[in-house]
C-alpha distance (Angstrom), angle and dihedral (degrees) to the residues before:
residue distance angle dihedral
X1 . . .
X2 3.78 . .
X3 3.71 92.3 .
X4 3.79 91.8 51.1
X5 3.80 90.5 50.1
X6 3.76 89.8 51.0
X7 3.69 93.3 51.8
X8 3.87 91.9 53.3
X9 3.81 113.3 104.6
X10 3.79 117.4 -123.3
X11 3.82 112.1 -104.9
X12 3.89 113.9 -90.6
X13 3.71 115.3 -111.9
X14 3.77 117.9 -116.2
X15 3.75 122.7 -80.8
X16 3.73 95.2 -109.8
X17 3.79 90.1 54.8
X18 3.83 94.9 47.4
X19 3.94 89.5 47.0
X20 3.82 91.8 48.8
X21 3.85 89.9 49.8
X22 3.73 90.6 53.9
X23 3.92 93.5 53.3
X24 3.73 122.2 80.3
X25 3.69 124.0 -121.0
X26 3.85 91.1 -99.7
X27 3.63 92.3 50.5
X28 3.85 91.9 50.5
X29 3.70 90.2 50.3
X30 3.74 92.3 51.9
X31 3.77 94.1 45.0
X32 3.83 89.3 50.9
X33 3.71 92.7 50.1
X34 3.76 93.2 47.3
X35 3.83 90.0 50.7
X36 3.70 91.3 50.1
X37 3.85 93.2 45.0
X38 3.92 90.8 50.4
X39 3.94 89.2 50.3
X40 3.74 92.3 49.6
X41 3.79 103.6 36.8
X42 3.90 103.4 21.4
X43 3.74 95.8 96.4
X44 3.70 100.2 49.2
X45 3.75 91.9 44.9
X46 3.81 89.0 51.1
X47 3.75 90.0 52.5
X48 3.77 94.1 51.7
X49 3.77 91.6 45.8
X50 3.84 91.2 49.2
X51 3.83 90.6 49.3
X52 3.87 90.2 49.7
X53 3.77 93.5 48.1
X54 3.91 91.1 45.3
X55 3.78 93.6 52.5
X56 3.78 91.5 43.7
X57 3.88 91.7 50.7
X58 3.73 91.4 47.6
X59 3.85 94.1 50.9
X60 3.86 90.2 46.5
X61 3.93 101.9 41.9
X62 4.00 101.8 29.8
X63 3.82 115.0 110.1
X64 3.64 113.2 -102.7
X65 3.77 119.0 -106.0
X66 3.84 129.4 -164.3
X67 3.82 125.4 -161.4
X68 3.84 129.7 -159.5
X69 3.72 126.9 -178.7
X70 3.90 131.9 -146.9
X71 3.82 125.3 -175.6
X72 3.79 130.1 -142.1
X73 3.90 128.0 -170.9
X74 3.77 128.1 -153.1
X75 3.79 116.0 -153.4
X76 3.87 133.0 173.0
X77 3.86 108.9 -90.4
X78 3.80 93.7 -136.8
X79 3.83 105.2 41.4
X80 3.81 98.3 26.2
X81 3.71 89.9 -134.6
X82 3.81 135.4 110.1
X83 3.82 115.6 -102.7
X84 3.84 139.5 152.5
X85 3.67 91.5 -70.6
X86 3.71 94.3 51.9
X87 3.80 91.2 49.6
X88 3.76 90.1 51.4
X89 3.64 93.6 49.4
X90 3.65 92.8 46.6
X91 3.81 89.6 58.1
X92 3.84 88.9 52.7
X93 3.80 95.0 46.0
X94 3.76 88.4 50.7
X95 3.78 91.0 59.9
X96 3.83 92.0 48.0
X97 3.77 98.1 45.8
X98 3.89 99.2 86.0
X99 3.81 93.4 43.9
X100 3.82 116.3 110.4
X101 3.92 91.1 -130.5
X102 3.74 88.3 59.8
X103 3.88 95.6 41.0
X104 3.86 87.4 55.8
X105 3.83 86.9 73.3
X106 3.87 92.4 67.5
X107 3.59 121.8 111.9
X108 3.71 91.6 -163.0
X109 3.78 119.5 81.3
X110 3.88 121.3 -110.5
X111 3.69 120.5 -132.3
X112 3.70 117.5 -95.5
X113 3.77 112.3 -93.7
X114 3.81 145.1 133.9
X115 3.80 117.1 -55.1
X116 3.87 111.3 -90.1
X117 3.73 92.9 14.9
X118 3.82 98.1 106.4
X119 3.91 92.8 84.2
X120 3.84 85.9 59.2
X121 3.90 91.3 56.9
X122 3.76 97.3 46.6
X123 3.74 125.5 63.5
X124 3.81 124.3 178.0
X125 3.74 126.6 -160.4
X126 3.83 133.3 -177.2
X127 3.73 141.5 -168.2
X128 3.97 124.4 -126.1
X129 3.83 88.6 -140.9
X130 3.85 105.6 42.2
X131 3.79 132.8 43.0
X132 3.76 91.8 -126.3
X133 3.89 123.5 127.2
X134 3.79 120.7 -160.6
X135 3.70 116.2 -154.1
X136 3.79 116.6 -162.8
X137 3.76 118.4 -169.1
X138 3.80 120.8 -166.2
X139 3.80 130.2 -162.9
X140 3.76 146.3 152.1
X141 3.87 89.1 -101.6
X142 3.77 133.3 37.3
X143 3.81 93.9 -115.6
X144 3.84 93.6 47.8
X145 3.83 89.4 52.6
X146 3.83 90.9 49.8
X147 3.68 92.4 47.9
X148 3.91 92.5 52.5
X149 3.93 90.9 51.4
X150 3.84 94.4 45.2
X151 3.74 93.0 46.8
X152 3.71 90.7 50.8
X153 3.74 91.8 49.6
X154 3.70 95.3 47.6
X155 3.87 91.0 49.3
X156 3.79 91.4 50.8
X157 3.81 91.3 51.5
X158 3.69 93.9 51.3
X159 3.78 92.7 42.1
X160 3.81 90.7 53.8
X161 3.72 93.2 47.0
X162 3.82 93.8 51.1
X163 3.90 88.0 53.9
X164 3.79 94.5 38.9
X165 3.97 92.9 111.5
X166 3.86 90.2 51.1
X167 3.68 98.2 43.1
X168 3.74 104.6 34.8
X169 3.78 92.3 -140.8
X170 3.81 132.7 99.5
X171 3.87 125.5 -137.9
X172 3.87 113.0 -145.5
X173 3.68 129.0 -173.5
X174 3.76 110.3 -117.5
X175 3.81 105.0 -179.6
X176 3.80 137.3 -8.9
X177 3.78 123.7 -127.4
X178 3.79 118.7 -106.0
X179 3.81 124.3 -152.2
X180 3.93 105.8 -92.6
X181 3.90 115.8 -121.1
X182 3.81 92.8 -142.1
X183 3.72 135.8 36.5
X184 3.80 118.4 -105.8
X185 3.65 95.2 -143.9
X186 3.05 146.5 66.4
X187 3.77 97.7 37.9
X188 3.81 110.8 -168.9
X189 3.83 98.7 -154.5
X190 3.85 93.1 42.6
X191 3.77 93.4 47.1
X192 3.79 94.1 48.8
X193 3.82 88.9 44.8
X194 3.81 93.9 51.4
X195 3.81 93.6 45.0
X196 3.80 92.7 48.2
X197 3.76 90.1 45.4
X198 3.81 91.2 53.2
X199 3.89 89.9 47.8
X200 3.74 90.3 51.8
X201 3.83 92.3 49.9
X202 3.81 92.2 50.5
X203 3.85 89.2 44.2
X204 3.92 89.1 53.9
X205 3.96 90.6 49.3
X206 3.79 91.2 46.9
X207 3.95 91.9 49.3
X208 3.76 90.3 48.3
X209 3.84 92.3 52.1
X210 3.72 91.7 45.9
X211 3.83 93.0 47.6
X212 3.87 89.5 49.6
X213 3.81 89.6 52.4
X214 3.71 93.0 49.7
X215 3.80 91.2 46.9
X216 3.75 92.9 52.3
X217 3.82 92.5 45.6
X218 3.82 89.5 49.8
X219 3.77 92.0 50.6
X220 3.77 91.0 52.4
X221 3.77 91.9 50.3
X222 3.88 91.3 49.4
X223 3.90 89.2 48.6
X224 3.82 91.4 53.1
X225 3.83 98.5 48.1
X226 3.92 98.1 57.7
X227 3.90 90.8 45.2
X228 3.80 91.8 54.2
X229 3.83 91.7 43.8
X230 3.75 93.2 46.8
X231 3.80 90.2 50.5
X232 3.65 91.3 52.5
X233 3.71 94.1 49.1
X234 3.75 97.0 50.7
X235 3.81 111.9 115.9
X236 3.74 120.9 -117.7
X237 3.83 121.0 -106.0
X238 3.79 114.9 -70.0
X239 3.81 112.4 -118.2
X240 3.72 116.0 -118.5
X241 3.70 131.7 -163.3
X242 3.76 143.8 105.3
X243 3.81 119.6 -63.4
X244 3.79 111.8 -140.3
X245 3.63 113.7 -144.3
X246 3.80 111.7 -152.4
X247 3.71 116.4 -123.9
């Protein structure tokens, strides 16, 4: 039995112990530093990287959109100038421009699309100081975007003309929309910048939460140590009793 036990090989140490023994002191310090850095900064770096990749993916794979702009001017019917009434009616006409009831006045054909989707392709904006209406048409192609903007402008001019006797103002076409040379979206630099900024924001929030947790854990540890030390340093009970003095 003793010979058999002597022939047995000693148990092999774990793989982590064998791997640590092969590494030198500098390599072990570098490995420990990298592990600590990954634990501390891994989540914020992951958020930044995810934001960057998300912005890049949107800029690369999002559908292309073109935007064309036409302008319409509202003037007083009698004086032919812009006044307070023209500015007020320009605000009202700007709200009515994308509606299907207003677009029905257009003599220009609208691009083919799904029913009820014309309002999503036409955006009207006005100014509180001038009776100018900006009609922006968006589409998958440059010609489609210009067609939406010009149809909305033509419809608004005809609608204003039909109600000229009631409103006392005249709607005139200022400029037609031209097919844009470049798409308005997606924008690669802007998409990457927005995605990266979102990742940095999430990384900052994650770092703040992790720092708060480490601070609370440190305060708890500091609160435990003085209590333990104070308990050990307390003196024992002082013996009381009478002291007899020999006569």
